Every structure is written in structure tokens, then in C-alpha cells.
C-alpha positions as CSV (number, residue, x, y, z in Angstrom):
1,M,0.8,3.3,17.7
2,P,-2.3,1.1,18.3
3,A,-4.1,-0.4,15.3
4,A,-7.3,1.5,16.3
5,V,-5.4,4.8,15.8
6,I,-4.2,3.7,12.4
7,F,-7.7,2.7,11.3
8,R,-9.2,5.9,12.6
9,R,-6.6,7.7,10.5
10,L,-7.6,5.6,7.5
11,G,-11.2,6.4,8.3
12,A,-10.4,10.1,8.3
13,V,-8.6,9.8,5.0
14,A,-11.5,7.8,3.6
15,A,-14.0,10.4,4.8
16,L,-12.2,13.1,2.9
17,A,-12.2,10.9,-0.2
18,M,-15.9,10.3,0.2
19,A,-16.4,14.0,0.5
20,L,-14.9,14.4,-3.0
21,G,-17.9,12.4,-4.3
22,F,-15.5,10.2,-6.3
23,C,-16.4,6.6,-5.9
24,I,-15.7,4.5,-9.0
25,S,-15.8,0.8,-9.8
26,P,-14.3,-1.0,-12.8
27,R,-17.7,-0.9,-14.5
28,A,-18.1,2.9,-13.7
29,A,-14.6,3.5,-15.0
30,E,-15.5,1.7,-18.2
31,R,-18.6,4.0,-18.6
32,S,-16.7,7.2,-17.6
33,S,-14.3,8.7,-20.1
34,H,-12.7,11.0,-17.5
35,L,-10.5,10.3,-14.5
36,G,-9.5,13.0,-12.0
37,I,-6.8,12.8,-9.3
38,G,-9.6,12.6,-6.6
39,Q,-11.0,9.5,-8.2
40,A,-7.6,7.9,-8.6
41,L,-6.7,8.5,-5.0
42,R,-10.0,7.3,-3.7
43,Y,-10.0,4.1,-5.7
44,A,-6.3,3.4,-4.8
45,L,-7.2,3.9,-1.1
46,E,-9.8,1.1,-1.3
47,H,-8.4,-1.3,-3.9
48,A,-4.6,-0.9,-4.3
49,P,-2.8,-4.2,-3.6
50,T,-0.3,-2.5,-1.3
51,I,-3.0,-1.0,0.9
52,T,-4.7,-4.4,1.1
53,S,-1.4,-6.1,2.1
54,A,-0.6,-3.4,4.7
55,K,-4.0,-3.8,6.4
56,A,-3.6,-7.6,6.3
57,N,-0.2,-7.2,8.1
58,I,-1.9,-5.2,10.9
59,T,-4.6,-7.9,11.3
60,G,-2.0,-10.6,11.4
61,S,0.1,-8.7,14.0
62,E,-3.0,-8.2,16.1
63,A,-3.5,-12.0,16.0
64,Q,0.1,-12.6,17.1
65,K,-0.4,-10.2,20.0
66,L,-3.5,-12.1,21.2
67,A,-1.5,-15.3,20.9
68,A,1.3,-13.8,23.0
69,I,-1.2,-12.7,25.7
70,A,-2.8,-16.1,25.8
71,A,0.5,-17.6,26.9
72,F,0.1,-15.7,30.3
73,L,-3.4,-17.1,30.9
74,P,-4.3,-20.5,32.2
75,S,-5.7,-23.1,29.8
76,L,-8.8,-25.2,30.7
77,T,-10.0,-28.1,28.6
78,L,-12.9,-30.5,29.1
79,T,-12.7,-34.1,27.9
80,E,-15.4,-36.8,27.8
81,Q,-14.3,-40.4,27.2
82,L,-16.6,-43.4,26.8
83,Q,-15.1,-46.8,26.7
84,T,-15.8,-50.5,27.2
85,F,-13.6,-52.5,29.6
86,H,-13.3,-56.3,29.3
87,P,-10.9,-58.2,31.6
88,Y,-9.2,-61.4,30.4
89,S,-9.6,-63.1,33.8
90,G,-12.4,-62.9,36.3
91,A,-10.2,-61.2,38.9
92,G,-8.1,-58.0,38.9
93,S,-8.4,-54.3,38.8
94,T,-7.6,-51.3,36.5
95,F,-6.8,-47.6,36.8
96,I,-9.6,-45.4,35.5
97,G,-9.9,-41.6,36.1
98,G,-7.4,-41.5,38.9
99,L,-8.9,-44.5,40.8
100,V,-8.1,-48.2,41.0
101,V,-11.3,-49.9,40.0
102,P,-12.1,-53.6,40.6
103,A,-12.5,-55.4,37.3
104,Q,-14.0,-58.9,37.7
105,H,-16.4,-58.5,34.9
106,P,-17.0,-56.4,31.7
107,F,-18.5,-52.9,32.1
108,D,-18.9,-49.6,30.3
109,V,-17.3,-46.5,31.7
110,S,-17.7,-42.7,31.3
111,V,-14.8,-40.4,32.3
112,A,-15.3,-36.6,32.2
113,S,-12.4,-34.4,33.2
114,P,-11.7,-30.7,33.3
115,N,-8.0,-30.2,32.9
116,L,-6.2,-27.0,34.1
117,N,-2.7,-25.9,33.1
118,F,-1.1,-22.6,34.3
119,N,2.4,-21.7,33.3
120,L,4.6,-20.3,36.1
121,Y,7.9,-20.1,34.4
122,N,9.2,-21.0,30.9
123,G,12.6,-19.2,30.8
124,G,11.0,-15.9,29.7
125,K,9.7,-17.2,26.4
126,D,6.2,-15.9,27.0
127,T,7.5,-12.4,27.9
128,A,9.9,-12.3,24.9
129,N,7.1,-13.4,22.5
130,Y,4.8,-10.7,24.0
131,H,7.4,-7.9,23.5
132,S,8.1,-9.3,20.0
133,A,4.4,-9.2,19.1
134,I,4.1,-5.6,20.4
135,E,7.0,-4.4,18.3
136,A,5.7,-6.4,15.3
137,L,2.3,-4.7,15.7
138,R,4.0,-1.3,15.9
139,S,6.0,-2.1,12.8
140,A,2.8,-3.0,10.9
141,N,1.0,0.1,12.0
142,L,3.9,2.4,11.0
143,G,4.3,0.3,7.8
144,F,0.7,1.1,6.9
145,T,1.4,4.8,7.2
146,A,4.5,4.4,5.1
147,T,2.6,2.4,2.5
148,M,-0.2,5.0,2.2
149,D,2.5,7.7,1.8
150,S,4.3,5.7,-0.9
151,L,1.1,4.8,-2.7
152,F,-0.3,8.4,-2.8
153,Q,3.1,9.7,-4.0
154,Q,3.2,7.0,-6.7
155,I,-0.4,7.8,-7.8
156,L,0.7,11.4,-8.1
157,A,3.7,10.4,-10.2
158,D,1.6,8.1,-12.4
159,F,-1.2,10.6,-12.8
160,S,1.2,13.4,-13.7
161,A,2.9,11.2,-16.3
162,A,-0.4,10.1,-17.8
163,G,-1.7,13.7,-17.7
164,T,1.5,15.0,-19.4
165,D,1.1,12.3,-22.1
166,Q,-2.5,13.4,-22.7
167,L,-1.5,17.0,-22.9
168,M,1.2,16.1,-25.4
169,V,-1.1,14.0,-27.5
170,Q,-3.7,16.8,-27.7
171,S,-1.0,19.4,-28.4
172,L,0.6,17.2,-31.2
173,E,-2.8,16.7,-32.7
174,R,-3.3,20.4,-32.9
175,S,0.3,20.9,-34.2
176,L,-0.3,18.2,-36.8
177,R,-3.3,20.1,-38.1
178,I,-1.2,23.2,-38.4
179,D,1.5,21.2,-40.2
180,E,-1.0,19.9,-42.7
181,E,-2.2,23.4,-43.3
182,L,1.5,24.4,-43.9
183,V,1.9,21.6,-46.4
184,D,-1.2,22.7,-48.2
185,L,0.0,26.4,-48.2
186,M,3.4,25.2,-49.6
187,Q,1.7,23.3,-52.4
188,R,-0.2,26.4,-53.3
189,K,3.0,28.4,-53.3
190,M,4.6,25.9,-55.6
191,Q,1.8,26.1,-58.0
192,G,2.2,29.9,-58.1
193,Q,6.0,29.4,-58.3
194,F,6.5,31.2,-55.0
195,A,8.2,28.2,-53.5
196,S,10.5,25.4,-54.5
197,K,10.3,21.6,-54.2
198,I,12.8,21.8,-51.4
199,D,10.4,24.0,-49.4
200,L,7.6,21.5,-49.9
201,I,9.8,18.6,-48.9
202,K,10.7,20.4,-45.7
203,S,7.0,21.0,-44.9
204,Q,6.1,17.4,-45.6
205,Q,9.0,16.2,-43.5
206,Q,7.9,18.4,-40.7
207,M,4.4,16.9,-40.9
208,L,5.7,13.4,-41.0
209,Q,7.8,14.1,-37.9
210,A,4.8,15.4,-36.1
211,Q,2.9,12.3,-37.0
212,T,5.7,10.1,-35.7
213,Q,5.8,12.1,-32.5
214,L,2.1,11.8,-32.1
215,S,2.2,8.0,-32.5
216,Q,5.0,7.7,-30.0
217,A,3.1,9.9,-27.5
218,R,0.1,7.7,-27.9
219,Q,2.2,4.6,-27.2
220,Q,3.7,6.3,-24.1
221,R,0.3,7.3,-22.9
222,I,-0.9,3.7,-23.1
223,A,2.2,2.5,-21.1
224,D,1.7,5.2,-18.4
225,L,-2.1,4.5,-18.2
226,E,-1.3,0.8,-17.6
227,K,1.0,1.7,-14.7
228,L,-1.6,4.0,-13.2
229,Y,-4.2,1.2,-13.5
230,A,-1.9,-1.3,-11.8
231,D,-1.0,1.0,-8.9
232,M,-4.6,1.9,-8.3
233,G,-5.7,-1.7,-8.4
234,L,-8.1,-1.0,-11.2
235,P,-8.6,-3.6,-13.9
236,Q,-7.7,-2.2,-17.3
237,T,-11.0,-1.6,-19.0
238,D,-10.5,1.4,-21.2
239,L,-7.3,2.8,-22.7
240,N,-9.3,5.8,-24.1
241,L,-9.8,7.0,-20.5
242,K,-9.3,10.8,-20.4
243,I,-7.1,12.1,-17.6
244,Q,-8.0,15.4,-16.0
245,P,-4.5,17.0,-16.2
246,W,-4.7,18.9,-12.9
247,L,-3.0,18.6,-9.5
248,P,-3.6,20.8,-6.5
249,P,-0.7,23.0,-5.2
250,A,1.1,21.7,-2.2
251,P,1.4,23.6,1.1
252,P,4.7,25.4,1.3
253,S,7.6,23.3,2.7
254,D,11.3,23.8,2.2
255,G,12.3,20.5,3.9
256,S,14.0,22.2,6.8
257,G,13.9,20.3,10.1
258,V,13.4,16.9,8.4
259,V,14.5,14.1,10.7
260,I,15.2,10.9,8.8
261,A,14.8,8.7,11.9
262,D,11.2,9.9,12.2
263,D,10.1,8.7,8.8
264,P,7.4,6.0,9.2
265,Q,9.2,3.6,6.9
266,V,12.4,3.9,9.1
267,L,10.4,3.6,12.3
268,S,8.6,0.6,11.0
269,A,11.9,-1.1,10.0
270,R,13.4,-0.2,13.4
271,A,10.4,-1.8,15.2
272,A,10.8,-4.9,13.0
273,V,14.5,-5.2,14.2
274,L,13.4,-5.0,17.9
275,S,10.7,-7.6,17.2
276,A,13.3,-10.0,15.7
277,Q,15.6,-9.5,18.6
278,H,12.9,-10.5,21.1
279,K,12.3,-13.6,19.0
280,V,16.0,-14.5,19.6
281,D,15.3,-14.4,23.4
282,A,12.2,-16.5,22.9
283,A,14.2,-19.1,21.0
284,R,17.0,-19.2,23.6
285,A,14.3,-19.7,26.3
286,E,13.8,-23.3,24.9
287,Y,17.0,-24.2,26.8
288,M,15.4,-23.4,30.1
289,P,13.2,-25.6,32.3
290,T,9.5,-24.9,32.6
291,L,7.3,-25.0,35.6
292,A,3.5,-25.2,35.5
293,V,0.5,-25.8,37.8
294,T,-1.6,-28.7,36.6
295,G,-5.0,-29.9,37.9
296,Q,-7.6,-32.4,37.0
297,Y,-11.1,-33.1,38.3
298,Y,-12.7,-36.5,37.5
299,F,-16.3,-37.4,37.0
300,L,-16.8,-41.2,36.7
301,G,-19.8,-43.3,35.7
302,F,-20.1,-47.1,35.4
303,G,-22.7,-49.3,33.7
304,T,-22.8,-53.0,33.1
305,S,-25.2,-52.9,30.2
306,S,-24.8,-49.7,28.1
307,F,-23.0,-46.4,27.6
308,G,-26.2,-44.6,28.5
309,E,-26.2,-46.2,31.9
310,A,-22.6,-45.2,32.4
311,L,-23.4,-41.6,31.4
312,N,-26.4,-41.4,33.7
313,S,-24.4,-42.6,36.6
314,T,-21.5,-40.1,36.1
315,S,-20.7,-38.2,39.3
316,R,-17.8,-36.5,41.0
317,S,-15.0,-38.9,41.9
318,N,-11.7,-37.2,42.7
319,Y,-9.3,-34.5,41.8
320,M,-5.6,-33.8,41.8
321,I,-3.5,-30.7,41.7
322,G,0.3,-30.4,41.4
323,L,3.4,-28.9,39.8
324,L,4.9,-30.0,36.5
325,L,8.6,-29.4,36.0
326,T,10.0,-30.1,32.6
327,V,13.8,-30.0,32.0
328,P,15.0,-30.1,28.4
329,I,17.9,-32.5,27.9
330,L,17.9,-33.9,24.4
331,P,17.8,-33.1,21.6
332,V,19.4,-29.6,21.5
333,Y,20.0,-29.2,17.8
334,N,16.4,-28.2,17.2
335,V,16.8,-25.3,19.7
336,Q,20.1,-24.3,18.1
337,A,18.4,-24.3,14.7
338,D,15.6,-22.0,16.0
339,V,18.2,-19.6,17.6
340,K,20.2,-19.4,14.4
341,Q,17.1,-18.8,12.4
342,A,16.1,-16.0,14.8
343,L,19.5,-14.5,14.5
344,A,19.3,-14.6,10.7
345,N,16.0,-12.8,10.9
346,V,17.6,-10.1,13.0
347,D,20.3,-9.6,10.3
348,S,17.6,-9.5,7.6
349,A,15.7,-6.9,9.6
350,Q,18.8,-4.8,10.2
351,G,19.5,-4.8,6.4
352,Q,15.9,-3.6,5.8
353,Y,16.4,-0.9,8.4
354,Q,19.6,0.3,6.8
355,G,17.8,0.3,3.5
356,A,14.9,2.3,4.9
357,M,17.4,4.9,6.3
358,A,19.1,5.2,2.9
359,S,15.8,5.4,1.1
360,A,14.5,8.2,3.4
361,A,17.7,10.2,3.1
362,N,17.8,9.9,-0.6
363,R,14.2,10.8,-0.9
364,T,14.8,14.0,1.1
365,S,17.7,15.0,-1.0
366,D,16.0,14.2,-4.2
367,A,12.8,16.0,-3.2
368,T,14.8,19.2,-2.4
369,V,16.6,19.2,-5.7
370,R,13.6,18.2,-7.7
371,L,11.4,21.0,-6.3
372,A,14.1,23.6,-6.9
373,E,14.5,22.5,-10.5
374,A,10.8,22.2,-11.0
375,R,10.3,25.8,-9.8
376,K,13.0,27.0,-12.3
377,T,11.4,25.1,-15.1
378,L,8.0,26.6,-14.4
379,D,9.4,30.1,-14.4
380,F,11.1,29.5,-17.7
381,A,7.9,27.9,-19.2
382,I,5.8,30.9,-18.1
383,R,8.2,33.4,-19.7
384,S,8.4,31.2,-22.8
385,A,4.6,31.0,-23.1
386,E,4.2,34.7,-22.7
387,L,6.8,35.4,-25.4
388,A,5.3,32.8,-27.7
389,H,1.8,34.3,-27.5
390,N,3.1,37.8,-27.9
391,N,4.9,36.5,-31.0
392,V,1.6,35.1,-32.3
393,R,-0.2,38.5,-31.8
394,L,2.6,40.4,-33.5
395,T,2.7,38.0,-36.4
396,E,-1.1,38.1,-36.9
397,D,-0.9,41.9,-36.9
398,S,1.9,41.8,-39.4
399,Y,-0.2,39.4,-41.5
400,A,-3.2,41.7,-41.3
401,A,-0.9,44.5,-42.5
402,H,0.2,42.3,-45.4
403,Q,3.8,42.4,-44.1
404,S,4.0,38.6,-43.6
405,D,2.2,35.5,-45.0
406,R,0.1,32.8,-43.5
407,F,3.1,30.6,-43.3
408,D,4.6,32.9,-40.7
409,V,1.4,32.9,-38.7
410,D,1.3,29.1,-38.6
411,N,4.9,28.8,-37.6
412,A,4.2,31.2,-34.7
413,R,1.2,29.1,-33.7
414,L,3.3,26.0,-33.7
415,L,5.8,27.7,-31.4
416,A,3.0,28.9,-29.1
417,E,1.5,25.3,-29.0
418,Q,4.9,24.0,-27.9
419,A,5.2,26.7,-25.3
420,D,1.7,25.9,-23.9
421,L,2.6,22.2,-23.7
422,S,5.8,23.0,-21.8
423,L,3.9,25.3,-19.4
424,A,1.1,22.8,-18.7
425,S,3.7,20.0,-18.2
426,A,5.8,22.2,-16.0
427,K,2.8,23.0,-13.8
428,L,2.0,19.4,-13.2
429,N,5.7,18.6,-12.5
430,F,6.0,21.5,-10.1
431,H,2.9,20.5,-8.1
432,Q,4.0,16.9,-8.0
433,A,7.5,18.0,-6.8
434,G,5.8,20.2,-4.1
435,W,3.8,17.2,-2.8
436,E,7.0,15.0,-2.7
437,M,8.7,17.7,-0.6
438,Y,5.6,17.9,1.7
439,R,5.6,14.2,2.1
440,T,9.3,14.2,3.0
441,A,8.7,16.9,5.7
442,H,5.3,15.8,7.0
443,P,4.9,12.1,6.1
444,S,2.1,11.4,8.7
445,A,0.0,14.4,7.5
446,F,0.7,13.9,3.8
447,P,-2.4,11.7,2.7
448,T,-4.9,13.8,4.6
449,Q,-3.4,17.1,3.4
450,L,-3.4,15.9,-0.2
451,L,-7.1,14.9,-0.1
452,S,-8.0,18.1,1.7
453,A,-6.2,20.1,-1.1
454,V,-8.1,18.1,-3.8
455,L,-11.4,18.8,-2.0
456,K,-10.6,22.5,-1.5
457,D,-9.1,23.5,-4.8
458,H,-10.9,21.1,-7.1
459,D,-12.3,22.5,-10.3
460,P,-16.1,22.5,-10.2
461,A,-16.2,21.8,-13.9
462,Q,-14.4,18.6,-13.4
463,I,-16.9,17.5,-10.7
464,A,-19.7,18.2,-13.1
465,V,-18.0,16.0,-15.8
466,T,-17.5,13.2,-13.3
467,A,-21.1,13.4,-12.0
468,E,-22.4,13.3,-15.5
469,S,-20.3,10.3,-16.4
470,E,-21.6,8.4,-13.4
């Protein structure tokens, strides 16, 4: 796949990100107290270290391809040499610029020479290096696609984790207020001798447990935010950043028809193996003789008083053209070392290829199981939330009819708060699992589809919040 195609694809992804209107800088992130998934993806696309490295690999591979092509082209250099000649005796001659020049007295000389060299045969080294460069460029291009897939999936996971932490912190804060109210109610009951010290201790213990859970949730939120920052490539400026706990639903995909060998990471690793194998052929070509056409054209000038006179008198003198045959004889250990190093690189590339195959296979299996379990969890959470809110309504009706007390109502509210948290977390988890499955089934389309879904289904209220913060 040509680099131009890759960068056009990146341009399409970037255009979708631009359409979201989410362009943030470290300073803007510091001013803003809200971060949506669109902002996170957009910033990661432009600043994530893995994306920067992948683009640099493509640029480096393009340079290697140009160098490989240059080996097939003739080389032409131009030299200009000024020198002073001074004989020890008054008679004799010297060889200058392809000519035997009488040298009875000192003089200045100017030698200008275009030099041509054109390789005819070098044991196939140039061809092997060219094929290696082509495969290396293909590997870099596919590696860029795989990197973008992995980055977006990682951002989804980080964002989901941070969003879940934020939901938990907010839920625990509300639960803590209810627990504080329960403790106050229990103290009043004790004063009226309607409750015992044991009941108060239980309420206080429940409140302390909620405070402990809230502290732990805040610590976990900080850790998950730090990971999100790092994967986005965003300097950590504000740990109080609010996450918009929302992910778009993924297009339906059951993972059927997935071919592991078509995964970009696998294809990139396979191309790297082929590139390394061609490098072995290039190293072995050092044992072979080389044949090249060489040519020189001389322009000479002589002056008895100054370099300027020699330069002014420079004119065509002679030329030569011929064949240059080079046969390597000694040493051979340096060639053997290059061949062994190239073979070692092939083994290393083969190992990475096998690792990519295993990673893609495991990712497919894990995504299938994860999506199925996430769907079950969401169904359970929906039913639990419905029951919890129904329980709150019934308990409030019972309280209004003086058939239960405020303590029962608060306990019902606590259960509903826990059910709402489970439902919100299950939704995030389910959408994340859906995108993991879609990435497994359609890795090339995954980034574009994700950004399209964010653009299509994004909550207008969230856009307003972001625009106001900017």
C-alpha cells in the first residue's frame, strides 16, 4: 500500500475529527473542565507518541526506497583541483589530468573533471535492496494502520475506565450524602429510644465504608486519567478534568468471517519478514564481483604566475571511458558477519510475525467472549435498575402512607444509586466491547467508522459544553 494512500486515509480520519470541532491543546485542556471521546481521539491522532513514531517509520522507509532506486542510476560528480607543481630538477615530466606534462619549471595547474560511474552488475545487491525497501515500506504503511487501530482501541479503553471512575465517584458522593442522612436519622431514633447503639454503629460503619470507597475511587480515577493522558500524548495539566461518560454504539458485528492473516498487524509483520529475507540476498551479493562503466572528462589549465591564470586557461583536454571489474578476494569475514546479522534479523522478524498472529487470534477470541458477556451484563443491569427504581417508588408510597419510615426510603435510594451506577458502567463497557469486535472484524475501517459514529451520535449538549470551555 503506497504511503500516499496511507496519508490520504489519515487525512480522511483527521477531516472527520476536525468535523467534530474538537481541537484541544495542553493550555485549552487546562482551561476546559470537560473531555469528550471526540476530543480524546482527535488529540491522540495528532499527538500520540505511537502515531508520531508510525509516521516517522513511513518517512524513513520512503527514504530507504529512494536510496535503493538510486543504486540503479548512474552517478556523476564534478571535481575542481588547484595545485602548485615544483620539480626538484630542471628536467622531467609529470602525469596530470590524464596527460604527461613536461615539467622543467614550477607552474600552477587547474584540473576540472566530471566523473561518471554506472553500475552494470553487482551480484544482485541493488535488486535485493530494492525489493527489501519495497517490503519495508509496505510493512511501515500497514504498521501505521495497525498503530492507529491499537491507539483508538486503547483510547476507548482508557476513556471508558476513566468515565467509569467518574461515574463511581459521583455515585459514591451521592450515596455518602444518603449515608450521612441515615446516621442523622439513627441518632434521632436513639434519642427517642427507637433504636439501639448497635443500630447507630452499623449506620456509622456504613458511612465510613462509603467514605473509604469514595477515597479509593478517587485514587483509581487519578491513575486512569494519568494513563489516558499518556496514551493521548497530552501533558498532565489538570487531574480535575471531567470525563463525558459517553461512547457511541458500534455497528453490529459478530466476528464471523474474520481472517487472522488479513489483520494489518499480521500483514505488516509478514512484510517485515520478506524485507529481512531480501536483505540476506543483498548481504550474500557481497561475495560476487562487480562490473561498472566509468568515464572521466578532463579540463586542464596551466599558469606560471598564479592560480587565476591557470583557471582562465582551463580548456578541454582529454577523456577516457572504460569498464571497471572488481573481484572480492579478502577479507571474507566482514561479508560473513553481514550475512549472519541479516539471517538473525530474519529470525527476529519471524518471531514478531508469529507474535502478531497469536495476538490477532487472541484478540478475536477475546473480543467475541467480551462482547457476549458485556451484552449479558447490560441486560442484567437494565433489569436491576428497573427493579431498584420500582422499589424506590413503592417505598416512597409506603412512607407516604405511614407504613414505613425514612430509613427504608434512604436504603431504597441507596440500592437504586448502586443499580444506576452498574447500568451506566455496563453501557460504557458494552459499547467499548462492541468497538473491539468491530475493530477485529474490520480493522481498516475501524478508525473512520468510530469517528463517524462520534460525529453522528454525539450529544449536542456535550458540544455546547466543549464550545463554552474553549
